[in-house]
N, C-alpha and C positions, 0 to 999 in steps of 0.2 A: 279490468285492462286499461281504460281509459287513465286509471290514476295511474299505475304503473308506468306506462307511455309517459306521461307529465313527470314523473320521477325520472326514468331514464333521458329524457331530452337534456331534463335541467341538469341531470348529474353531469351530461356529454359539455354542456355549456362550462359548468366548474372546472370540470378538465381542461378544456379547452381554453379559458382565462387562467388558471394557475400555469399550462404551458407558457401562456401568451407573457406574461408576468416574470416566469421564471426567465425566458429570453431576451425578455426585455431587461431586466436589471442587468443580466450579463453586458448585453451590447453596452447597456450605461457605462457601466463598471471598463469596460475596456475602452469607450470611449473617452471617459472623464482620465482614465490613466493616459490616453495619448494625448488628451488636450493639454492636459496638466504638463506631463513632458515637452508637447511643442513651447507651450507660452515658456516654460523655464528655461529653456535650450534659446531661446530666442533672446529672454531677456537678458542671459549671462554672456549670449552672442555680442550682444550692443554692447553690455556693459567690459567685456573685456575688450574692444574694439576704441572704446571711449578711454580705457585705461592706456591702452598701448599710443592712441594717439596723444595723450597730456602728457604721457614718456616722454615722448621723442620729443615736442615740443617744448618741455622742459629742461630736455639736454641739448638741444638748440642753443636756448638760452644762455645756458650757463657755459657752453665752447662760444659764445660770442662775444661773454664777456670776461672770461678767461685769454681769451685771445688780445683783446682789447688793454688789458691787465699790462701784455708783454710788452705791447706797443708803448706806451705808455712809458714803462718801464724803461725803455731801450731812448728816451727823452735824451739830448745831450743836458737840457737843463738837470734833469735826477744827479747825473754827478757830480755836475759844479754845486749841487745842492748839499752833496754827503762832504765835497771839500772842502766848502765854506763852511759846513758846521764845523770839522775835523782842527780848523785854523780858530775858532772862534773861543772864547772864553769864557761865554757865557755860557749857565748849564743849561737853563731852559733853549728850547728850538728860536731863531732871532724872528723876526717878518718877514726880515728879507728869504731865509728859505725857503718860510711857506706859499711864499707868494712864488717861488721857483717850481714851487710842487702843485699848485694848483693850476698853472698857467699851458702844463701839457692837459691836464685834465680836462679845459676850457676850450683848446685847441679841436682834442678831438672829440667833442661836445659828450661828455660821461658826465649823467646824473647822478651820483653817488650823494649817500649820509656823510659821507668822514672819505678822509684819507692818509695813510700816515706812510713815513719814510724812517726805516732804522738802517743800523749797519750790519756788521758781520755778528756782531753781538746778541743781537733783537734790541740795543737802547732804543730809545725814540729820538730821532733827528728832527723830522718834522712832522707838524700836522695841519689838518684844515677841516671844517666840519665839525661834526663829532666822531671826529679820530680819534682822536686822544681817549675819548671816554670809552669807544669800544675799544682800542690797545690795554688802558689800565683794568680793562672788566677779564681780559685773557693776557698779561701780559706774560704769564711763566709760561704761554703755547708759544710767543713771541720770541721769546730768548731759545728755545729749543727749536725754532722754523728751519733755521739759515739753509741749514746741510741739506734738509729735502726742498728746499725751494733754487738753492745755489744752478741745478740743470736746468729746470727746467717751472714753469707754476705751479702751484697745487689751489683748492679749492678746501676753506677752512669751515670748520662747523659751523652754523648758526648762532649766533653772540646776540646779546642783548645790552642794550646802553640804558640806565635804570634811570638816569635823569630826564630823560621824554619817554622813556620804557617804548623803545623802537629796536625792531628785530631786524637786525643787518645777516648778509653772506659774504666774509671776507674774500676777496681775488686775491691772492700775493705774487706776484712775477719777480725774480733779482735783477737788481739795476747793476748795470757793469760800465767799465773805465772805457776807453777809447782802445785799450787793446783786447776788451769783450771776455775782462777777469773780472768777475762778481766782487761787489763793492759794499754792495745791502740789498735791502728789500724794499721793495712798493706793495704797499695793500690799498686795496680800496674796498666799501661797503657799500653793498646793494643794496638795498630795501630788499627783504625778502618776498614781499606781496607779487615784485615783478614777476620774477620766477613762477608765481604759480595763479598767474594772470589765464593762460591755458585751460587749468580748469574749468572758468568761468566759461567759454565759450566752446572748449573741446567736445563734440557732438553733441553740446545741446546739455551737457550737464548741468544742473544746476549746482550751485558752489556748497548747499547743505548736504550732496549728496556725495561729496569729493573730500579724500583726504589723500595727505603724504605723510607717510610714518615712517622711523627706524624700525630696526630689527629687532627693538626690545616692545614696539608697539605705542612708544611716546608719538603724538600728532606732533608733528614739524608744521604742517599750513591746514587748517581748515578755517573754512571765513568766519568769523567771529569770534575764535576761540584762540586763546595765548597759546604759541608755542610751548609746548614740552610741561602742559598744565597738566594733564591727564592721558592717559594712554587711552589707546581705540578701544578695545576690547582685555578679556582675560589672556595672558600668557598661554593657556591652552589650547582657546578657540585660536588666536592669531598662531602657532605654530601648527594647527594641524590646516589653518589655510595657506599657508606660506610654501608649507610640504607636499602640498597636493597638487598635483599634474596636470590637475584641469585647469588651477589658477584659480578656482573658484569653489564659495563653500556657504551653505547657510550658519551666519552669528546669530546664536539665540541671544547674547548677550551685549550690544554695542552699548559702549556707559552712554555716548551722545545721541543717543537712538532711542526714542519711546518704545518698540517693538523691533520683531526677529527683523532681520534685511541678509539678504542674498549679497551676497560681497564678491566683488571680482579685480584683481590685482594688476599690477604690474611693474616690475623692476625699474629703478634708474639707478647703475653702479658704474658713474663718472671715473674713467682712469684720472682723471687731474683729481682726486677727491683725497683729502689727506690722511693716512695712516689709522688716526682715530673716530674715523669718520665711516661709521655703518654705510650699507646701501639703502637709497630710501624707494620706500612701495608707495606709486599710487594706486590708490586703492578706491573703486567707484561703488557705490552701495546703491539699491533700492529695497523696500519694504517688501516683505514677500506676500502684504494682503494686499498691495498695487498689482502687484504680479498676477495674482490668481484672482484678482478684481472680476475681469470677463466673464472668469469659467461660474460665478454665482450665476449668472445671470441667466449663461450659456443650459448650465445644470437645471435653474427653474423650468426655461423652455422643455430640455427634454424628460423633467418627471410629468409635465405638463400633456405632453406627448404622447407619454406611456401610458398614462390614465387612460387619456381620450382612445388608443387603441386597444385599452384591454377591455374596454365601455362597449368598443364598436365588436370586439370579437366575442361578447358574450352573445350579443344579440344575434350576429352572423351565424354564432354557434346553434343557437333556436332554430333557427331558419333551414341550416345544412341537417340538424339535429332529426326535424321532422321528415325530410326528406331520405335521411340514413336510417330512419325506425321505420317507416313504411312497409320495403319488404322482409325485415327482421320480427314485426308485428306478423305479418302475413304468413311468415313460416313458422312463429309463435303460434298461432292462429291453428294451422294446419296439423300441424304435433299433436296440439291438447286431444283435435277432432276425432285424428286415428288412436291417440290414447285411448280416446273413450269408446271405441269400437267402428266408429265410421270407415273403416278399412274401404269403402268406393270413393273417398274425399282422395280430389288431387289439390297439392298446390301447385297455382299458378303464378310461375315468378318469372321474368324476364328480365335479367340484371346484367347479364354476360360476365358475371363473375363466381365466384367460389359459394356465397350466398345461393345461386340459382343449380350450379352443380350440387349442393347439399338436398337443397329440395328435391331436383330429380332422383337424387336417392332415397331419399324418405320416399318419392312415391312409388319407385322402385320396390321398396322394404315392403309396404303395406301392400303390392300388387302381388308378391309373394305368401303375404301372410293369410292372402284369401282364396291363394289357391292350396297350401297346406290341411290335410286330415285330421291334423295334432289342433284341438282346442281344451279349455279348459278343462271341461268336464271329463275328456279322453284322459287326460294329465293326472285329472284328482283319481279315473279308477282304477290309473296304473298304479297310484302313490297306494289306494286303498289294497289294492292286489299285492304290491311289496310289503306292506305292512299285515297281510293275513300269511304271507310264505315266510314272513318270520314271526309268525305265533306261530305257527304251526311247526318250525324247524326249533323256536323254544319248546314247545308242548313232546316232542319226539325225544329229543334230550331230556324231560323230562320224565318221560314214559322208561326211556332207556337206563336212567339214571334209578329207577325204582326196581330194577331189576339186578341191580348190583346183589343187594341184599341175597337175593333168592339163590342168582351164580356164586355168590361166597359161599352158602347153604350146602350148595349140591357138591362143589370142590372140597369143602369140610369132610363132606360124609364118603366121599369116595376117598378122598387118604386116608380117612379112618377107616375104611373097608380095605383099603390095600396093608394097613398093618395089621389090624388082628387076622386077616383073611390071607394072610403072607404066603402061609404052609400048605395053603389049599388050593389057591392060585398057580396055571399053569403060565409058563411064559408070553404067552400069548394073550391073554386076557391082562397081563401084568403091562406087556408093549403098548396097549388100548390105552387101559384108563389112566395110565402116568402123561401119556402128551396130553390128554384130556385135560387131566390137568392141570400143567403148564399153558393150556391155550387161554382155559377159564381165568386163570390170574392175569394173560397179556390182555382180554376181553376185560375183565375189571379197571384195570391199569386204564385201557381209553377209557371205560365208560366216567373212573372218576378225572381223568383229562378233562374230556367233553363238560362236565359238572361244575368244574374249578372254571374254566375258559367260561361258560356261561355267567358263571357267578360273577365274572371279575367284567365282563359285558354290560351285565348287569346293575351294575355297583353294588353287590353284593359281599363280593369278596376283595381282595387288595393283592397285586403282587409284592411277594416279599425279596424286594429288590437289595441285596446288598451285592459292594465289590467280591467276583470271584474271578479268579486263575483257571480259565479253557484248560490249559493242560492239567494243572490239577483234578480236577473232577473226570480228568479222559483218563488219568492213570488209574484212578482210583477206581473208577468204573469197568474199568476194562478186564479186570480180575474176572467177573462174571461170565465175563463171554469167550474166554482163552480157551476152556476146555472143549468145547464143542465145537468153535472153529478148528481147531486141532482134531476133534473125534472125525471132522470130514476130510480129512489132509487138508487144509487149507491154512496160506498162512496172513498172520495179523501183521501190518504193518502200522507205526507211527510215526506220522513227520510232525514235528512241531520245531519253533524258531526258540534260539536259546533266552530270549528276554522274556518278562511278562507278557502272559496275555488277557488282560484284566477287562473285565463288561461290567455292567451293574447289571444285575439278573436276577429271578427265582431259579436257584440252584436244580431244584428236585424239578420244576419244569425243564430245564434246558437237559437235565441227563436224562427225563422220557422222552426229549426229541433226540437225543444221540441212539436212545435203547431203540428203539421203532425204527431210525434208520439204518443201525447196524443189524437188527434184526430182518429188515426186508431183503439187503444185502444178504444176510448169511442164508433167508432161503431161495436168493437169486442166482446163487453160485454154489456149481458143482466142484471146480478145481480152479487153481488158481490162486490167488488172494484179494483181501479184504483190505482197502487203504484209509487210514485217515488222516490228515492232513488240518493242519491248524498256522494260518499265515496271518502275520501281522500288516496289515494293510496304511495307508495314510491316517484313516480315521476311523477306523472299523477292523471287527478282527473277523477273517473270512474259516468259515469250518466246512470240511468238504467230507464226505464218505462214497469213495468211489469201489466197485468189485470188478472181476475180471465175471461176472455171471448176463445171462439174459436182459438185455436195456427194452424201450419198448421205441414202438416208432416215431419218429423226428414230428410227424405230424400230431403226434397224443400227448406229446409233453406238456401243453399248456393247460389241458385238463388233468394232469395227474392227481393235482391236489384238490381237485371237486368231485361232490359224489358224484357228477353226471359224467365225468370222463375216468373213473376209477373204475367200469365194466371193463375196460380194456386193459386194466390190468394184467401181469403177467401173474401174480399172486392177488385173489382176488381176497382172500382174508385181509388184505394190507390195504385195502380200501379206506376204511373209518379211521388206521393211525394214521396216515399220510396227510388226511384233513387237519387231526391233531396237533402233527407238525407246523402247518403251516398257520394253523390260529396260534401256537405258542411263539414263532417266530416275528407273529407278528403283534402280538399282546408288548411285545417286548423291543416293535420298533425296527425291527430288524427285515431284510427281505429274502426272499429262498426262493431258487430256481432248480429243475432241473436237466441233464445234459445228457444226453445219447448220441454221440457223434461217431461216425462209419471208422473202425479202426481206433477209437480209443476207448477208457472203460465207462460204462456209464456213470453218472455222477452224482449226488445230492448235494446243494453247493450252498452255505447260505451265511450272511450277514449278520455281526451285534455291534451296534455304536460302545466305542473305546469307552471306558471310564474316566472322566476328567477327575483328577483330584484337585 
């Protein structure tokens, strides 16, 4: 018992550990998910804020530069420079005109890479610094820009000057005469890096982690990267990012990044951008590994804590298993002792729970067993008596079966005597010998049925089960009874349904059962009718034989089919026959009963299972 106790304790500990492990793993998974989402959301929130701040700062710088360009363009010297250029016969802009161009810039303190002055056709009038180079790099654009510039200033696309390999953003404003009519254009070229200084300080963003791109994905600015030299990422990933309503998305393949990043963006769509310039986007990125790096440490701590919890739970389960198993073991030992016959043993448990209630119930059961008079030996004696009674029954059936040949001989001799001495016998002798032969036939048939049933029960004979229609065999068999029924002045009523009434049965045995019941009804009825009905029930076929003769008291109906109860039957000779009917119905898995209700016809009713095709 000790070994079993230890096994049960270990099983309890193992089950507890498994339950703890499942709970811990589930809790860890939920915690990991929550922490991951929290870290991601915090990173996204921070990057969106930095992108918005950078976009706002860049927009402010663009506003400042375009306003300065407009102020310089309104300087009187600009109109004079254009007039001087118109009077000059020199093809190239003169030094005097260039001086007029630089003076307002110097007065406003504007630091530019270069500046240009053009007429309304976009022809170059004057230039300073690298303005001429920038102009020549995009001369076609300048030739058609006046219509867009004459009402207000605009910001041109980023342009490069090949000699010094510098990149600038052009700010263009209309030059007006004394009547404020537009007579030319002023273009100033500002170093592109000036606009993206906020990226190095907006929210503490590292320049490596910030980009400015156009809507095609080309990089306009990134620290250490030549503008328009490559794209930020693939077209599909960029479109998914820009179309995201949340303005952020993981980028698996950022071309200038060594690992996947989380990208958040903000738009710069300045109203003064030229028509051929797409809106700029500030994209702030951060490697996914950096975002989720703290989770690795947290996960390791959680795993170590989970292992410690499982380890502790195992030993705690062993300790509590001992406490939990003690009442169970006491209950087990008590049940074993009572089962071995120690009915005086009492299980003492005080746990105030269901185990104590179970122990009390077992104690009550043991007390009841000590009071009973039935013992194992008494049960054995009763079983032996039942076996003996069954053997006597079989011996009687065997003895009665041996009388059958003698009865058949007597019957044959009586019928032979009646045939040969018919002329010498009077009516009285014939009326006595004829019915005697009929009774001998019935007794012989009953003995045969008993012998057949005993053979089936003993396994010596099998039922000849075949599908039969109860209506059909009834109609064929009732012809034999019709003369006798009409001879007594009785009416025969047959009630059957329209459809088939198929059962699996031994036809000869079922006919014998019907014959016995009809014979009983015929002998019990002096006037009125005999009714035979067949009904199609749900799972069975119900057959009944009812009559208008004398029935039995209701108290004696239960014993009418038993040998002990048939002494009270109205027809003493039918006792053996009714028991045969019961045996026939029983071996067909059917049920039989007798009814004798005041005001209704006495009836014998039996059911047989339906045939299932």
